Backbone as CSV, one residue per row, in Angstrom:
resi,resn,N_x,N_y,N_z,CA_x,CA_y,CA_z,C_x,C_y,C_z
1,MET,30.564,-96.637,56.803,31.731,-96.193,57.519,32.409,-97.374,58.221
2,ASP,31.636,-98.309,58.706,32.240,-99.482,59.338,33.106,-100.258,58.347
3,ALA,32.616,-100.388,57.112,33.384,-101.113,56.098,34.677,-100.365,55.765
4,VAL,34.615,-99.042,55.682,35.812,-98.241,55.423,36.796,-98.419,56.566
5,GLN,36.277,-98.401,57.788,37.143,-98.580,58.948,37.835,-99.940,58.909
6,ARG,37.179,-100.935,58.350,37.779,-102.267,58.241,38.721,-102.385,57.049
7,GLY,38.828,-101.315,56.226,39.785,-101.343,55.130,39.185,-101.350,53.742
8,GLN,37.868,-101.383,53.626,37.243,-101.434,52.300,37.164,-100.029,51.696
9,ALA,37.358,-99.935,50.383,37.283,-98.660,49.662,36.042,-98.661,48.781
10,PHE,35.495,-97.483,48.514,34.302,-97.331,47.693,34.501,-96.227,46.673
11,THR,33.894,-96.406,45.486,33.862,-95.358,44.471,32.536,-94.637,44.600
12,VAL,32.600,-93.312,44.659,31.402,-92.493,44.782,30.981,-92.063,43.386
13,THR,29.709,-92.251,43.069,29.206,-91.878,41.743,28.028,-90.924,41.867
14,ARG,27.809,-90.152,40.796,26.627,-89.292,40.679,26.122,-89.471,39.256
15,ASP,24.898,-89.896,39.145,24.302,-90.154,37.829,25.159,-91.106,36.999
16,GLY,25.759,-92.090,37.661,26.551,-93.094,36.975,27.978,-92.684,36.644
17,HIS,28.360,-91.475,37.023,29.723,-90.998,36.760,30.539,-91.014,38.051
18,GLN,31.740,-91.539,37.948,32.602,-91.579,39.124,33.046,-90.162,39.470
19,ILE,32.834,-89.776,40.733,33.224,-88.427,41.154,34.188,-88.434,42.333
20,GLY,34.415,-89.580,42.924,35.335,-89.608,44.051,35.528,-91.005,44.584
21,GLU,36.350,-91.074,45.613,36.617,-92.342,46.284,36.527,-92.137,47.783
22,LEU,36.018,-93.126,48.438,35.990,-93.141,49.892,36.931,-94.263,50.303
23,ILE,38.064,-93.879,50.878,39.085,-94.873,51.201,39.508,-94.719,52.658
24,PRO,39.954,-95.804,53.262,40.431,-95.702,54.650,41.727,-94.899,54.709
25,LEU,41.897,-94.177,55.778,43.145,-93.459,55.994,44.236,-94.461,56.287
26,ARG,45.418,-94.167,55.756,46.556,-95.032,56.076,46.984,-94.734,57.503
27,ARG,47.134,-95.750,58.256,47.600,-95.575,59.628,49.113,-95.577,59.616
28,ARG,49.676,-94.537,60.168,51.134,-94.455,60.236,51.629,-95.249,61.425
29,ARG,52.622,-96.057,61.132,53.241,-96.779,62.238,54.168,-95.826,62.969
30,ARG,54.204,-95.954,64.253,55.084,-95.111,65.045,56.358,-95.845,65.449
31,PHE,56.410,-97.121,65.167,57.550,-97.918,65.594,58.133,-98.652,64.396
32,VAL,59.420,-98.611,64.271,60.120,-99.362,63.234,60.998,-100.373,63.945
33,THR,60.908,-101.608,63.525,61.701,-102.642,64.187,63.179,-102.437,63.895
34,ARG,64.011,-103.014,64.708,65.456,-102.919,64.529,65.873,-103.498,63.185
35,GLN,65.232,-104.601,62.786,65.565,-105.224,61.511,65.195,-104.310,60.336
36,GLU,64.029,-103.654,60.409,63.628,-102.733,59.345,64.580,-101.536,59.271
37,PHE,64.959,-101.001,60.418,65.877,-99.864,60.449,67.227,-100.252,59.849
38,ALA,67.713,-101.427,60.219,68.994,-101.900,59.686,68.917,-102.076,58.173
39,ALA,67.807,-102.609,57.672,67.650,-102.811,56.229,67.614,-101.471,55.498
40,MET,66.919,-100.477,56.056,66.865,-99.152,55.428,68.222,-98.472,55.479
41,SER,68.962,-98.681,56.552,70.251,-98.019,56.732,71.305,-98.532,55.767
42,ARG,71.193,-99.786,55.365,72.185,-100.354,54.454,72.239,-99.617,53.120
43,SER,71.102,-99.082,52.681,71.082,-98.404,51.383,71.207,-96.884,51.515
44,ALA,71.387,-96.383,52.737,71.524,-94.939,52.953,72.910,-94.478,52.520
45,PRO,73.003,-93.248,52.016,74.325,-92.754,51.618,75.219,-92.526,52.839
46,GLY,76.523,-92.603,52.629,77.467,-92.348,53.711,77.467,-90.870,54.094
47,ILE,77.865,-90.577,55.310,77.895,-89.203,55.799,79.335,-88.844,56.146
48,SER,79.779,-87.724,55.620,81.101,-87.220,55.952,80.970,-86.376,57.215
49,LEU,81.616,-86.789,58.296,81.536,-86.052,59.550,82.098,-84.647,59.390
50,GLU,83.166,-84.510,58.625,83.766,-83.187,58.411,82.810,-82.253,57.674
51,ALA,82.151,-82.754,56.641,81.200,-81.934,55.886,79.990,-81.585,56.742
52,PHE,79.547,-82.540,57.556,78.410,-82.292,58.441,78.743,-81.178,59.438
53,ARG,79.920,-81.258,60.054,80.341,-80.226,61.011,80.488,-78.871,60.329
54,ALA,81.039,-78.859,59.112,81.195,-77.607,58.368,79.832,-76.988,58.080
55,ASP,78.858,-77.803,57.720,77.505,-77.299,57.482,76.907,-76.721,58.760
56,GLN,77.129,-77.402,59.891,76.626,-76.894,61.175,77.264,-75.555,61.510
57,GLU,78.569,-75.477,61.345,79.291,-74.237,61.650,78.794,-73.084,60.782
58,ALA,78.533,-73.366,59.519,78.084,-72.324,58.597,76.661,-71.870,58.902
59,ALA,75.838,-72.772,59.421,74.423,-72.446,59.626,74.127,-71.873,61.001
60,ALA,74.933,-72.181,61.984,74.618,-71.789,63.358,75.540,-70.680,63.842
61,ASP,74.986,-69.808,64.631,75.771,-68.749,65.274,76.441,-69.377,66.488
62,GLN,77.757,-69.481,66.457,78.493,-70.159,67.520,78.909,-69.229,68.665
63,GLU,78.595,-67.962,68.544,78.979,-66.990,69.572,78.055,-67.099,70.778
64,MET,78.634,-66.913,71.955,77.843,-66.874,73.188,77.341,-65.453,73.388
65,HIS,76.068,-65.307,73.651,75.480,-63.994,73.863,74.766,-63.972,75.207
66,ASP,74.946,-62.894,75.946,74.247,-62.702,77.212,72.871,-62.129,76.887
67,PRO,71.791,-62.883,77.165,70.461,-62.371,76.811,70.060,-61.147,77.614
68,TYR,70.783,-60.836,78.707,70.433,-59.684,79.552,71.308,-58.466,79.279
69,ALA,72.299,-58.647,78.439,73.171,-57.523,78.122,72.442,-56.569,77.167
70,ARG,72.679,-55.282,77.410,72.026,-54.279,76.536,73.034,-53.383,75.943
C-alpha cells in the first residue's frame, strides 16, 4: 500500500492469470492557475448572450409567487 500511495501500480494475478490492477487514485486538483484557465478558454466556443438569456427565460419560472398565499 505504501508503494501504491507513492504512485506505483501493480497487476494482480491468480494462478498466473491477470485478474486486476492495483493503481493509485488520481488526485483531483482543486486549483487551476490563471494561465491554465486562459489557455483552456481560448479554445472554448463563443457564447451568445441573447441565446443564453432565451434559454434561461424558457427554463425558469419568472413569476413572483407568495409562498404564504393560499
